[in-house]
VOBA-1610 file (N, C-alpha, C; in pm, whole numbers, padded with zeros to 5 digits, always signed):
BEGIN
Unk+00085-00119+00000Unk+00000+00000+00000Unk+00089+00124+00000Unk+00053+00222-00080Unk+00128+00345-00088Unk+00062+00453-00005Unk+00138+00509+00089Unk+00086+00617+00171Unk+00123+00751+00110Unk+00043+00849+00138Unk+00075+00983+00091Unk+00199+01034+00164Unk+00275+01116+00093Unk+00396+01173+00153Unk+00358+01267+00267Unk+00428+01259+00381Unk+00393+01346+00494Unk+00406+01493+00459Unk+00317+01572+00516Unk+00321+01717+00503Unk+00449+01768+00566Unk+00524+01850+00494Unk+00651+01902+00544Unk+00629+02038+00610Unk+00675+02050+00732Unk+00661+02175+00805Unk+00763+02276+00752Unk+00724+02400+00732Unk+00817+02502+00682Unk+00937+02516+00776Unk+01052+02548+00718Unk+01174+02561+00799Unk+01161+02669+00905Unk+01092+02779+00871Unk+01078+02886+00970Unk+01000+02838+01092Unk+00900+02753+01066Unk+00820+02703+01177Unk+00901+02609+01265Unk+00982+02525+01200Unk+01065+02432+01276Unk+01161+02509+01367Unk+01223+02615+01311Unk+01317+02693+01391Unk+01247+02757+01510Unk+01126+02813+01488Unk+01053+02879+01596Unk+01010+02779+01703Unk+00964+02661+01660Unk+00923+02559+01756Unk+01040+02523+01847Unk+01156+02500+01785Unk+01272+02456+01862Unk+01324+02567+01953Unk+01327+02689+01900Unk+01376+02801+01980Unk+01288+02824+02102Unk+01155+02822+02080Unk+01064+02846+02192Unk+01072+02731+02292Unk+01084+02606+02240Unk+01093+02490+02329Unk+01216+02501+02418Unk+01331+02539+02357Unk+01455+02546+02434Unk+01453+02662+02532Unk+01390+02774+02491Unk+01392+02892+02576Unk+01300+02879+02696Unk+01186+02810+02681Unk+01091+02801+02792Unk+01130+02694+02892Unk+01188+02582+02843Unk+01241+02481+02933Unk+01138+02413+03021Unk+01008+02424+02992Unk+00905+02360+03072Unk+00870+02226+03010Unk+00782+02151+03077Unk+00745+02018+03027Unk+00640+02026+02918Unk+00576+02139+02903Unk+00486+02157+02790Unk+00502+02299+02741Unk+00471+02320+02614Unk+00499+02447+02550Unk+00374+02498+02482Unk+00339+02625+02504Unk+00228+02687+02433Unk+00284+02767+02316Unk+00224+02751+02201Unk+00269+02821+02082Unk+00169+02930+02043Unk+00215+03022+01966Unk+00124+03119+01910Unk+00028+03049+01816Unk-00087+03111+01791Unk-00192+03045+01714Unk-00142+02998+01578Unk-00069+03079+01506Unk-00024+03039+01373Unk+00069+02919+01381Unk+00152+02914+01485Unk+00243+02801+01499Unk+00169+02674+01540Unk+00070+02688+01630Unk-00010+02572+01669Unk-00082+02514+01549Unk-00137+02599+01465Unk-00211+02551+01348Unk-00118+02476+01252Unk+00000+02531+01231Unk+00094+02466+01139Unk+00137+02330+01192Unk+00169+02325+01321Unk+00210+02197+01380Unk+00095+02097+01378Unk-00024+02143+01407Unk-00140+02053+01409Unk-00166+01993+01272Unk-00157+02075+01169Unk-00178+02024+01033Unk-00069+01927+00992Unk+00053+01955+01036Unk+00163+01863+01006Unk+00140+01728+01073Unk+00098+01729+01198Unk+00071+01605+01271Unk-00039+01525+01202Unk-00145+01592+01162Unk-00256+01523+01094Unk-00210+01461+00963Unk-00132+01536+00886Unk-00084+01484+00758Unk+00008+01364+00779Unk+00091+01372+00882Unk+00182+01261+00911Unk+00102+01137+00951Unk-00002+01157+01033Unk-00086+01044+01075Unk-00153+00979+00955Unk-00202+01060+00862Unk-00266+01004+00742Unk-00163+00929+00657Unk-00042+00982+00652Unk+00063+00914+00576Unk+00098+00779+00636Unk+00077+00765+00766Unk+00102+00636+00832Unk-00010+00536+00807Unk-00117+00581+00743Unk-00226+00489+00708Unk-00353+00508+00786Unk-00359+00601+00879Unk-00482+00623+00954Unk-00587+00687+00862Unk-00710+00640+00876Unk-00819+00691+00792Unk-00881+00817+00850Unk-00875+00832+00981Unk-00933+00948+01049Unk-00831+01002+01148Unk-00829+01133+01164Unk-00741+01194+01264Unk-00800+01328+01305Unk-00799+01353+01434Unk-00846+01479+01488Unk-00771+01509+01617Unk-00788+01630+01667Unk-00717+01672+01788Unk-00816+01730+01888Unk-00804+01685+02012Unk-00893+01730+02119Unk-00810+01776+02238Unk-00865+01862+02322Unk-00794+01897+02445Unk-00795+01779+02541Unk-00688+01762+02616Unk-00678+01651+02712Unk-00747+01692+02842Unk-00880+01689+02839Unk-00960+01733+02952Unk-01046+01618+03004Unk-01112+01643+03116Unk-01205+01545+03170Unk-01311+01517+03064Unk-01333+01390+03028Unk-01428+01357+02921Unk-01569+01404+02954Unk-01642+01453+02853Unk-01777+01503+02876Unk-01873+01399+02935Unk-01849+01269+02903Unk-01939+01164+02952Unk-01881+01091+03072Unk-01796+01156+03148Unk-01734+01092+03264Unk-01839+01047+03366Unk-01937+01132+03390Unk-02040+01096+03488Unk-02123+00978+03441Unk-02143+00968+03311Unk-02219+00854+03259Unk-02143+00724+03282Unk-02010+00728+03267Unk-01930+00608+03295Unk-01947+00566+03440Unk-01938+00661+03532Unk-01951+00627+03674Unk-02090+00571+03704Unk-02193+00629+03643Unk-02330+00578+03661Unk-02341+00437+03604Unk-02283+00414+03487Unk-02287+00283+03422Unk-02222+00176+03509Unk-02111+00210+03569Unk-02043+00116+03659Unk-02128+00088+03782Unk-02193+00190+03835Unk-02277+00172+03953Unk-02395+00079+03927Unk-02443+00076+03803Unk-02554-00012+03767Unk-02512-00159+03756Unk-02380-00183+03759Unk-02331-00320+03745Unk-02323-00366+03602Unk-02338-00276+03507Unk-02341-00314+03366Unk-02206-00361+03313Unk-02099-00340+03388Unk-01967-00386+03344Unk-01945-00535+03370Unk-02035-00597+03445Unk-02021-00740+03472Unk-01894-00770+03548Unk-01817-00868+03499Unk-01694-00909+03566Unk-01572-00827+03524Unk-01593-00721+03448Unk-01479-00638+03405Unk-01438-00545+03519Unk-01382-00604+03623Unk-01344-00530+03743Unk-01244-00420+03713Unk-01162-00440+03610Unk-01060-00341+03578Unk-01123-00208+03539Unk-01247-00211+03489Unk-01314-00086+03453Unk-01335+00002+03576Unk-01374-00061+03686Unk-01397+00014+03809Unk-01266+00054+03875Unk-01167-00036+03870Unk-01037-00005+03931Unk-00971+00115+03865Unk-00994+00130+03736Unk-00926+00237+03660Unk-01021+00351+03625Unk-01137+00357+03689Unk-01237+00459+03654Unk-01182+00600+03668Unk-01112+00628+03776Unk-01060+00762+03797Unk-00955+00799+03693Unk-00875+00702+03653Unk-00777+00728+03547Unk-00847+00756+03414Unk-00953+00683+03388Unk-01023+00699+03261Unk-01084+00838+03244Unk-01117+00901+03353Unk-01180+01032+03342Unk-01082+01146+03370Unk-00953+01111+03379Unk-00852+01214+03404Unk-00726+01184+03322Unk-00716+01239+03201Unk-00597+01213+03119Unk-00467+01252+03187Unk-00474+01347+03283Unk-00352+01388+03353Unk-00292+01275+03435Unk-00374+01179+03476Unk-00322+01066+03553Unk-00240+00972+03465Unk-00264+00976+03335Unk-00188+00893+03242Unk-00061+00963+03196Unk-00074+01094+03177Unk+00041+01173+03134Unk+00034+01310+03203Unk+00114+01330+03308Unk+00112+01459+03377Unk+00139+01575+03280Unk+00063+01683+03296Unk+00074+01801+03210Unk+00028+01776+03066Unk-00052+01672+03046Unk-00107+01648+02912Unk-00191+01767+02869Unk-00173+01810+02746Unk-00246+01924+02694Unk-00338+01886+02577Unk-00292+01792+02498Unk-00366+01758+02376Unk-00375+01607+02358Unk-00478+01566+02285Unk-00496+01425+02250Unk-00510+01414+02099Unk-00414+01347+02036Unk-00427+01315+01894Unk-00509+01188+01887Unk-00623+01191+01821Unk-00711+01074+01815Unk-00719+01028+01670Unk-00693+00900+01649Unk-00690+00845+01514Unk-00792+00733+01499Unk-00834+00711+01377Unk-00924+00601+01346Unk-00865+00518+01233Unk-00872+00386+01247Unk-00817+00295+01146Unk-00926+00196+01104Unk-00964+00202+00979Unk-01069+00116+00925Unk-01028-00032+00932Unk-01120-00118+00976Unk-01090-00262+00982Unk-01190-00346+00903Unk-01279-00284+00829Unk-01381-00361+00756Unk-01316-00449+00649Unk-01348-00578+00646Unk-01292-00666+00544Unk-01368-00653+00412Unk-01301-00686+00302Unk-01369-00685+00172Unk-01475-00794+00167Unk-01442-00910+00227Unk-01535-01023+00233Unk-01518-01092+00367Unk-01626-01150+00416Unk-01618-01229+00537Unk-01567-01369+00504Unk-01484-01426+00590Unk-01429-01559+00561Unk-01538-01667+00562Unk-01511-01774+00489Unk-01605-01886+00481Unk-01579-01979+00601Unk-01662-01965+00703Unk-01648-02047+00823Unk-01785-02102+00864Unk-01786-02197+00957Unk-01912-02250+01008Unk-01944-02188+01144Unk-01894-02069+01166Unk-01924-01988+01285Unk-01895-01844+01247Unk-01914-01752+01340Unk-01890-01611+01309Unk-01791-01549+01408Unk-01709-01461+01354Unk-01608-01388+01430Unk-01632-01239+01404Unk-01624-01157+01507Unk-01637-01013+01488Unk-01530-00964+01389Unk-01568-00873+01304Unk-01479-00826+01198Unk-01345-00775+01251Unk-01348-00711+01365Unk-01225-00649+01415Unk-01118-00752+01447Unk-01157-00878+01469Unk-01062-00981+01510Unk-01018-01070+01394Unk-01054-01036+01272Unk-01022-01122+01159Unk-00876-01110+01116Unk-00814-00996+01139Unk-00676-00976+01099Unk-00580-00985+01216Unk-00466-00918+01203Unk-00366-00917+01310Unk-00420-00836+01429Unk-00372-00866+01546Unk-00414-00797+01667Unk-00395-00646+01648Unk-00505-00573+01657Unk-00502-00430+01628Unk-00418-00350+01728Unk-00405-00400+01851Unk-00325-00328+01950Unk-00184-00304+01896Unk-00126-00408+01839Unk+00011-00398+01789Unk+00019-00306+01668Unk-00079-00319+01578Unk-00078-00240+01454Unk-00086-00090+01486Unk-00183-00053+01568Unk-00204+00089+01598Unk-00092+00144+01685Unk-00047+00065+01782Unk+00059+00112+01871Unk+00185+00145+01792Unk+00223+00060+01700Unk+00344+00085+01622Unk+00332+00212+01541Unk+00216+00236+01483Unk+00196+00358+01405Unk+00201+00482+01493Unk+00136+00477+01609Unk+00136+00592+01698Unk+00274+00617+01759Unk+00349+00513+01784Unk+00485+00532+01836Unk+00574+00597+01729Unk+00550+00563+01603Unk+00622+00628+01494Unk+00586+00776+01488Unk+00459+00806+01505Unk+00414+00945+01505Unk+00476+01022+01621Unk+00476+00961+01740Unk+00534+01026+01857Unk+00682+01053+01836Unk+00754+00959+01779Unk+00897+00978+01753Unk+00921+01096+01659Unk+00835+01109+01558Unk+00849+01219+01463Unk+00824+01353+01532Unk+00725+01356+01620Unk+00694+01480+01693Unk+00808+01517+01786Unk+00863+01418+01854Unk+00971+01446+01949Unk+01101+01482+01878Unk+01118+01436+01754Unk+01235+01479+01678Unk+01226+01627+01647Unk+01105+01675+01634Unk+01081+01817+01608Unk+01079+01897+01738Unk+01019+01840+01842Unk+01004+01907+01971Unk+01057+01816+02082Unk+01187+01817+02110Unk+01245+01725+02208Unk+01185+01737+02347Unk+01132+01856+02383Unk+01076+01874+02516Unk+00936+01814+02531Unk+00874+01780+02420Unk+00738+01727+02423Unk+00738+01582+02473Unk+00650+01552+02565Unk+00634+01415+02612Unk+00500+01362+02562Unk+00491+01231+02551Unk+00368+01172+02499Unk+00345+01033+02553Unk+00222+00989+02539Unk+00187+00852+02578Unk+00087+00795+02478Unk+00118+00677+02430Unk+00031+00606+02336Unk-00073+00526+02413Unk-00198+00538+02374Unk-00308+00465+02439Unk-00387+00390+02332Unk-00387+00258+02341Unk-00460+00177+02244Unk-00550+00079+02318Unk-00672+00118+02343Unk-00775+00030+02398Unk-00744-00020+02539Unk-00630-00085+02557Unk-00600-00143+02688Unk-00562-00037+02791Unk-00520+00082+02746Unk-00487+00190+02841Unk-00617+00250+02895Unk-00618+00288+03023Unk-00741+00340+03084Unk-00773+00483+03039Unk-00834+00496+02924Unk-00872+00626+02871Unk-01007+00611+02801Unk-01092+00712+02811Unk-01221+00709+02742Unk-01199+00755+02598Unk-01149+00662+02515Unk-01110+00699+02380Unk-01229+00745+02294Unk-01347+00689+02318Unk-01462+00732+02237Unk-01500+00877+02267Unk-01491+00916+02394Unk-01519+01056+02429Unk-01419+01150+02364Unk-01291+01114+02371Unk-01189+01197+02309Unk-01205+01199+02157Unk-01247+01085+02100Unk-01270+01079+01956Unk-01385+01169+01916Unk-01490+01173+01999Unk-01602+01263+01972Unk-01557+01409+01979Unk-01480+01443+02082Unk-01429+01579+02095Unk-01340+01617+01977Unk-01266+01520+01923Unk-01174+01545+01813Unk-01244+01544+01677Unk-01375+01520+01677Unk-01450+01526+01553Unk-01452+01399+01471Unk-01406+01285+01528Unk-01402+01161+01450Unk-01539+01098+01431Unk-01629+01117+01527Unk-01761+01055+01516Unk-01846+01090+01635Unk-01971+01046+01629Unk-02069+01074+01735Unk-02124+00941+01786Unk-02184+00946+01903Unk-02235+00825+01966Unk-02364+00778+01899Unk-02366+00648+01863Unk-02489+00588+01814Unk-02567+00525+01928Unk-02690+00488+01902Unk-02772+00426+02006Unk-02716+00292+02050Unk-02630+00231+01965Unk-02566+00105+02001Unk-02439+00127+02082Unk-02411+00252+02118Unk-02296+00299+02197Unk-02166+00298+02116Unk-02171+00261+01989Unk-02052+00269+01904Unk-02033+00413+01857Unk-01909+00448+01826Unk-01881+00577+01768Unk-01903+00567+01617Unk-01985+00655+01563Unk-02021+00649+01422Unk-01970+00773+01350Unk-01900+00749+01241Unk-01857+00857+01153Unk-01955+00862+01036Unk-02013+00977+01011Unk-02119+00988+00911Unk-02074+00939+00774Unk-01948+00965+00737Unk-01900+00924+00605Unk-01853+00779+00602Unk-01805+00726+00714Unk-01741+00595+00713Unk-01815+00487+00792Unk-01909+00523+00876Unk-01974+00422+00958Unk-01899+00401+01088Unk-01902+00277+01139Unk-01842+00251+01271Unk-01736+00142+01272Unk-01700+00088+01155Unk-01599-00018+01154Unk-01458+00044+01154Unk-01420+00105+01265Unk-01284+00157+01275Unk-01237+00151+01420Unk-01106+00125+01434Unk-01042+00126+01564Unk-01010+00269+01603Unk-00998+00293+01733Unk-00961+00424+01784Unk-00830+00413+01862Unk-00740+00504+01834Unk-00615+00513+01909Unk-00595+00656+01956Unk-00523+00672+02067Unk-00503+00805+02126Unk-00354+00826+02155Unk-00307+00943+02122Unk-00171+00984+02158Unk-00182+01112+02239Unk-00152+01102+02370Unk-00154+01219+02457Unk-00020+01292+02446Unk-00027+01425+02442Unk+00094+01507+02429Unk+00094+01620+02530Unk+00212+01662+02569Unk+00226+01775+02661Unk+00247+01905+02584Unk+00192+01915+02467Unk+00202+02035+02386Unk+00062+02080+02349Unk+00040+02209+02350Unk-00091+02263+02316Unk-00103+02276+02165Unk-00214+02228+02110Unk-00234+02228+01965Unk-00366+02298+01931Unk-00396+02301+01802Unk-00522+02357+01755Unk-00627+02246+01759Unk-00737+02269+01827Unk-00833+02162+01851Unk-00948+02165+01750Unk-00995+02046+01716Unk-01108+02033+01625Unk-01239+02048+01701Unk-01347+02065+01625Unk-01479+02075+01686Unk-01536+01935+01709Unk-01616+01916+01812Unk-01680+01785+01834Unk-01765+01746+01713Unk-01778+01616+01693Unk-01856+01566+01579Unk-02004+01591+01600Unk-02074+01608+01490Unk-02218+01631+01495Unk-02288+01523+01414Unk-02395+01468+01470Unk-02472+01366+01399Unk-02566+01297+01494Unk-02644+01204+01445Unk-02737+01133+01530Unk-02812+01024+01457Unk-02881+00939+01533Unk-02954+00825+01478Unk-03099+00859+01441Unk-03146+00975+01484Unk-03285+01009+01457Unk-03379+00911+01527Unk-03479+00866+01454Unk-03577+00774+01511Unk-03538+00627+01494Unk-03428+00602+01428Unk-03386+00464+01401Unk-03358+00389+01530Unk-03402+00264+01538Unk-03374+00178+01652Unk-03344+00036+01605Unk-03287+00025+01488Unk-03258-00108+01434Unk-03165-00187+01523Unk-03065-00124+01581Unk-02970-00196+01665Unk-03039-00251+01790Unk-03126-00171+01851Unk-03196-00216+01971Unk-03286-00335+01940Unk-03354-00330+01827Unk-03446-00438+01790Unk-03373-00564+01746Unk-03252-00549+01691Unk-03181-00664+01635Unk-03101-00741+01740Unk-03064-00678+01852Unk-02979-00746+01950Unk-03052-00868+02006Unk-02999-00989+01983Unk-03071-01111+02023Unk-03075-01136+02173Unk-02987-01071+02248Unk-02982-01094+02392Unk-03040-00977+02473Unk-03084-00873+02406Unk-03139-00758+02477Unk-03034-00681+02555Unk-02911-00677+02503Unk-02803-00609+02574Unk-02819-00458+02574Unk-02888-00405+02472Unk-02911-00261+02468Unk-03038-00232+02546Unk-03020-00193+02671Unk-03134-00171+02761Unk-03223-00059+02712Unk-03162+00042+02657Unk-03230+00158+02601Unk-03129+00228+02511Unk-03169+00326+02434Unk-03070+00395+02350Unk-02952+00446+02432Unk-02832+00416+02385Unk-02706+00462+02444Unk-02671+00393+02576Unk-02740+00287+02614Unk-02710+00215+02738Unk-02691+00066+02708Unk-02568+00019+02723Unk-02535-00121+02697Unk-02513-00194+02829Unk-02584-00305+02847Unk-02561-00394+02960Unk-02464-00502+02912Unk-02336-00483+02945Unk-02234-00575+02895Unk-02261-00719+02936Unk-02328-00739+03047Unk-02353-00875+03097Unk-02437-00957+03000Unk-02509-00890+02910Unk-02593-00960+02813Unk-02537-00950+02671Unk-02427-00880+02655Unk-02368-00859+02522Unk-02289-00982+02478Unk-02310-01026+02356Unk-02241-01146+02306Unk-02090-01125+02304Unk-02045-01004+02276Unk-01900-00978+02279Unk-01845-01002+02419Unk-01914-00954+02519Unk-01871-00975+02657Unk-01876-01124+02693Unk-01985-01190+02656Unk-02003-01330+02692Unk-01895-01419+02632Unk-01851-01387+02511Unk-01756-01473+02441Unk-01610-01433+02462Unk-01586-01316+02522Unk-01448-01269+02538Unk-01414-01237+02683Unk-01491-01151+02745Unk-01456-01102+02879Unk-01499-01198+02990Unk-01614-01261+02974Unk-01666-01351+03078Unk-01579-01476+03086Unk-01530-01505+03204Unk-01441-01620+03222Unk-01516-01744+03273Unk-01632-01723+03331Unk-01707-01836+03385Unk-01809-01890+03286Unk-01915-01948+03341Unk-02019-02009+03257Unk-02105-01902+03190Unk-02138-01925+03066Unk-02232-01838+02996Unk-02371-01870+03047Unk-02447-01769+03092Unk-02582-01797+03142Unk-02662-01877+03040Unk-02727-01982+03087Unk-02796-02074+02996Unk-02900-02004+02910Unk-02968-01905+02967Unk-03072-01835+02890Unk-03016-01756+02773Unk-02885-01728+02775Unk-02824-01648+02670Unk-02749-01732+02567Unk-02743-01861+02587Unk-02666-01946+02495Unk-02734-01960+02359Unk-02862-01989+02359Unk-02931-02001+02230Unk-02927-01871+02152Unk-02953-01754+02215Unk-02945-01628+02139Unk-02807-01598+02082Unk-02702-01661+02135Unk-02568-01640+02080Unk-02557-01691+01938Unk-02638-01787+01901Unk-02634-01839+01765Unk-02500-01898+01730Unk-02441-01850+01620Unk-02313-01906+01575Unk-02196-01810+01598Unk-02214-01715+01691Unk-02105-01622+01722Unk-02004-01688+01816Unk-01884-01709+01766Unk-01777-01774+01843Unk-01693-01675+01921Unk-01672-01557+01863Unk-01586-01456+01926Unk-01636-01318+01885Unk-01689-01245+01982Unk-01740-01112+01952Unk-01874-01116+01881Unk-01920-01000+01837Unk-02049-00989+01769Unk-02054-00856+01694Unk-02115-00856+01576Unk-02127-00735+01495Unk-02272-00698+01464Unk-02368-00766+01524Unk-02508-00749+01483Unk-02553-00603+01489Unk-02523-00535+01600Unk-02572-00398+01613Unk-02504-00304+01514Unk-02390-00343+01460Unk-02325-00262+01357Unk-02372-00302+01217Unk-02398-00431+01198Unk-02441-00477+01067Unk-02574-00416+01025Unk-02664-00395+01120Unk-02796-00342+01086Unk-02797-00189+01080Unk-02689-00126+01121Unk-02683+00020+01124Unk-02681+00077+00983Unk-02771+00170+00951Unk-02772+00231+00817Unk-02640+00298+00780Unk-02567+00346+00878Unk-02442+00415+00848Unk-02331+00318+00807Unk-02354+00189+00819Unk-02259+00089+00770Unk-02305+00027+00638Unk-02406+00086+00577Unk-02454+00040+00448Unk-02403+00135+00340Unk-02323+00086+00246Unk-02270+00174+00141Unk-02383+00242+00062Unk-02362+00365+00028Unk-02455+00443-00054Unk-02375+00508-00166Unk-02446+00539-00275Unk-02379+00602-00388Unk-02314+00734-00347Unk-02380+00808-00257Unk-02327+00936-00214Unk-02236+00924-00091Unk-02223+00801-00038Unk-02134+00776+00077Unk-02055+00648+00050Unk-01964+00650-00047Unk-01892+00527-00086Unk-01795+00474+00018Unk-01759+00554+00120Unk-01663+00509+00219Unk-01726+00426+00331Unk-01857+00422+00337Unk-01922+00345+00444Unk-01894+00195+00426Unk-01834+00136+00528Unk-01800-00007+00528Unk-01707-00043+00412Unk-01635+00056+00359Unk-01538+00026+00253Unk-01426-00061+00310Unk-01369-00152+00229Unk-01265-00242+00281Unk-01142-00166+00329Unk-01081-00217+00435Unk-00960-00156+00488Unk-00845-00168+00389Unk-00758-00068+00391Unk-00639-00071+00306Unk-00517-00117+00384Unk-00534-00145+00513Unk-00421-00187+00597Unk-00393-00337+00576Unk-00276-00372+00521Unk-00246-00513+00493Unk-00254-00603+00616Unk-00213-00553+00732Unk-00208-00637+00853Unk-00346-00664+00911Unk-00447-00595+00862Unk-00583-00618+00910Unk-00667-00702+00814Unk-00603-00753+00708Unk-00675-00841+00617Unk-00707-00973+00687Unk-00823-01034+00659Unk-00862-01157+00727Unk-00759-01269+00712Unk-00735-01338+00821Unk-00647-01454+00820Unk-00729-01581+00798Unk-00665-01687+00752Unk-00736-01816+00742Unk-00781-01861+00881Unk-00901-01916+00888Unk-00956-01961+01016Unk-00983-02110+01013Unk-00965-02179+01125Unk-00995-02323+01131Unk-01145-02347+01134Unk-01185-02468+01098Unk-01326-02505+01108Unk-01361-02529+01256Unk-01489-02534+01285Unk-01532-02553+01423Unk-01481-02685+01480Unk-01480-02790+01397Unk-01429-02919+01443Unk-01283-02909+01487Unk-01204-02831+01414Unk-01064-02815+01449Unk-01048-02745+01583Unk-01131-02646+01608Unk-01122-02574+01736Unk-01157-02666+01851Unk-01260-02749+01833Unk-01300-02842+01938Unk-01196-02951+01960Unk-01113-02976+01859Unk-01014-03083+01870Unk-00877-03033+01916Unk-00851-02903+01904Unk-00716-02855+01935Unk-00692-02845+02086Unk-00567-02868+02125Unk-00529-02851+02265Unk-00478-02709+02286Unk-00435-02677+02408Unk-00396-02540+02438Unk-00274-02495+02358Unk-00177-02584+02341Unk-00058-02548+02264Unk-00093-02519+02120Unk-00181-02600+02062Unk-00224-02578+01924Unk-00302-02447+01912Unk-00381-02416+02014Unk-00456-02290+02016Unk-00359-02172+02013Unk-00256-02177+02098Unk-00160-02068+02105Unk-00089-02049+01972Unk-00056-02157+01907Unk+00015-02148+01780Unk-00077-02099+01668Unk-00198-02152+01663Unk-00289-02119+01553Unk-00332-01972+01558Unk-00350-01918+01677Unk-00399-01780+01690Unk-00290-01683+01736Unk-00164-01718+01707Unk-00053-01629+01738Unk-00073-01494+01668Unk-00061-01385+01745Unk-00075-01252+01685Unk-00217-01211+01654Unk-00316-01285+01706Unk-00456-01256+01680Unk-00525-01211+01808Unk-00623-01121+01794Unk-00700-01077+01910Unk-00781-01191+01971Unk-00802-01299+01895Unk-00880-01413+01941Unk-00815-01478+02063Unk-00686-01462+02077Unk-00617-01522+02192Unk-00665-01465+02325Unk-00731-01350+02320Unk-00780-01289+02444Unk-00880-01380+02515Unk-00955-01459+02438Unk-01053-01550+02498Unk-00986-01666+02569Unk-00862-01694+02534Unk-00786-01809+02585Unk-00850-01940+02536Unk-00772-02048+02546Unk-00819-02177+02494Unk-00948-02221+02561Unk-00953-02210+02692Unk-01070-02254+02768Unk-01196-02178+02725Unk-01182-02046+02710Unk-01297-01966+02671Unk-01342-01994+02529Unk-01246-02014+02438Unk-01284-02038+02299Unk-01351-02174+02283Unk-01301-02275+02355Unk-01365-02408+02350Unk-01505-02401+02410Unk-01519-02330+02521Unk-01652-02309+02579Unk-01747-02249+02476Unk-01700-02144+02405Unk-01782-02081+02303Unk-01813-02177+02189Unk-01714-02257+02151Unk-01732-02351+02040Unk-01836-02458+02076Unk-01841-02498+02200Unk-01942-02595+02243Unk-02082-02536+02231Unk-02096-02407+02264Unk-02227-02341+02251Unk-02266-02332+02104Unk-02171-02292+02019Unk-02200-02282+01875Unk-02237-02419+01818Unk-02164-02522+01859Unk-02195-02657+01811Unk-02334-02699+01856Unk-02369-02671+01982Unk-02501-02705+02031Unk-02610-02631+01956Unk-02588-02505+01927Unk-02687-02426+01855Unk-02703-02471+01711Unk-02600-02531+01655Unk-02610-02577+01516Unk-02706-02694+01502Unk-02718-02775+01610Unk-02804-02893+01604Unk-02749-03004+01517Unk-02625-02992+01472Unk-02567-03088+01378Unk-02503-03205+01453Unk-02551-03327+01429Unk-02498-03445+01500Unk-02351-03474+01473Unk-02297-03416+01364Unk-02157-03447+01334Unk-02061-03396+01442Unk-02107-03303+01524Unk-02023-03250+01631Unk-02027-03337+01757Unk-02118-03433+01763Unk-02136-03510+01887Unk-02009-03582+01934Unk-01933-03647+01845Unk-01811-03715+01894Unk-01713-03618+01960Unk-01702-03496+01906Unk-01611-03398+01964Unk-01667-03343+02095Unk-01797-03324+02101Unk-01861-03276+02224Unk-01846-03379+02335Unk-01861-03506+02300Unk-01856-03613+02400Unk-01718-03623+02465Unk-01613-03575+02397Unk-01479-03575+02456Unk-01473-03487+02581Unk-01565-03390+02590Unk-01562-03297+02702Unk-01664-03331+02811Unk-01743-03435+02790Unk-01844-03472+02890Unk-01780-03516+03021Unk-01657-03564+03015Unk-01587-03608+03136Unk-01454-03532+03152Unk-01450-03414+03100Unk-01329-03332+03108Unk-01306-03289+03254Unk-01181-03278+03298Unk-01155-03237+03437Unk-01203-03095+03469Unk-01220-03010+03368Unk-01268-02874+03392Unk-01421-02875+03399Unk-01480-02842+03514Unk-01626-02846+03527Unk-01697-02747+03434Unk-01632-02637+03398Unk-01692-02542+03306Unk-01714-02605+03169Unk-01612-02672+03119Unk-01624-02736+02987Unk-01719-02855+02993Unk-01719-02929+03103Unk-01813-03041+03117Unk-01957-02992+03108Unk-01988-02884+03178Unk-02125-02834+03182Unk-02170-02783+03045Unk-02084-02711+02975Unk-02121-02660+02843Unk-02131-02774+02741Unk-02047-02876+02758Unk-02057-02993+02669Unk-02188-03066+02692Unk-02228-03081+02817Unk-02356-03145+02847Unk-02472-03068+02785Unk-02468-02937+02795Unk-02573-02853+02736Unk-02579-02872+02584Unk-02462-02870+02519Unk-02458-02885+02374Unk-02506-03024+02332Unk-02463-03127+02405Unk-02502-03265+02373Unk-02653-03281+02384Unk-02710-03231+02492Unk-02855-03244+02510Unk-02932-03164+02406Unk-02880-03047+02370Unk-02949-02963+02272Unk-02955-03031+02136Unk-02846-03092+02095Unk-02845-03162+01966Unk-02937-03283+01969Unk-02934-03357+02078Unk-03020-03475+02089Unk-03168-03435+02093Unk-03201-03331+02165Unk-03340-03287+02172Unk-03391-03244+02035Unk-03305-03174+01959Unk-03346-03133+01826Unk-03366-03253+01734Unk-03277-03351+01745Unk-03291-03472+01663Unk-03419-03546+01697Unk-03452-03553+01827Unk-03575-03620+01870Unk-03699-03546+01821Unk-03692-03415+01824Unk-03805-03335+01777Unk-03826-03353+01628Unk-03718-03360+01553Unk-03729-03379+01408Unk-03785-03518+01376Unk-03740-03619+01455Unk-03791-03755+01434Unk-03939-03763+01465Unk-03980-03697+01573Unk-04123-03696+01610Unk-04205-03624+01505Unk-04148-03519+01446Unk-04220-03445+01343Unk-04238-03524+01218Unk-04136-03606+01186Unk-04147-03690+01066Unk-04250-03801+01085Unk-04265-03845+01214Unk-04359-03952+01241Unk-04501-03905+01232
//
């Protein structure tokens, strides 16, 4: 893939930046408006040259929806994601991540595949390619190095999903997108299939305006969610979300939610698939357009039988460098048992039966559920034929 050549900062601007940085000697530097604008445009051009599809700049301030996060945690909607509560104060205070932070460079990287892989289960689109944490982090570290080569006094911190920062709020402030009723960040021109990365800096820049947009009367995502995870517009109960159930939840999947999971093995895209902003239009050709990032292209995936047959070492090797490893072998096999049970296909029975006496009680219980579900369906079909 060919990236555009980075925007070159005028020599006069470089000299002024360096002179002011050296003369002030502080940990962050305020520039005159013309200099801030020039530096900001250079940073954006450099980010685009690195392959980012979206880039904006926001002030490193307390996120506008900080109180909503605290309310959401109080409702218990985070489920077993204890780290969300442990890091709540950090998430609403960028200064705790980078003292004297002044600006947040927020980037978006498209991950939509040209085609979905041919599998007997479903994987969320974001996990089809290489682990996005590594891809985005490397790009942002390159950007930070370029900025520090220009401004040695500037300090920065790269934040990619795992860092405790409200990246969607900062992305909204930076103009990348607005909140949809499914709680995803939606860009009017591109939809919602993009990763968000943040680079905090101790330099003051020219800030973009918050994004403007909305869902109107549409409620397709709320109506389509098979588990009822969207309690109301803009409120997600993670405990019922298929993405949470298949990735974050380490224990047993609640039995009432197993059938609604259908064939989702890892993650879920239903609330995004039904969103009108992810449907290409003649006047909006970038919506759900395929990613141009080579490392995010879909990788070959094993069949469901292979997943049920692989041991932990084989799992580690097969999903090396993939976000799917987050579920771990135990979690992925648990999910595979649910998918096999929901399929109703007897061909999975020999593999399911291997787990009926497994030493792990979690896998035994899910195997029993899948085995009974397939047998009950077969009995119902036989009775119907009679």
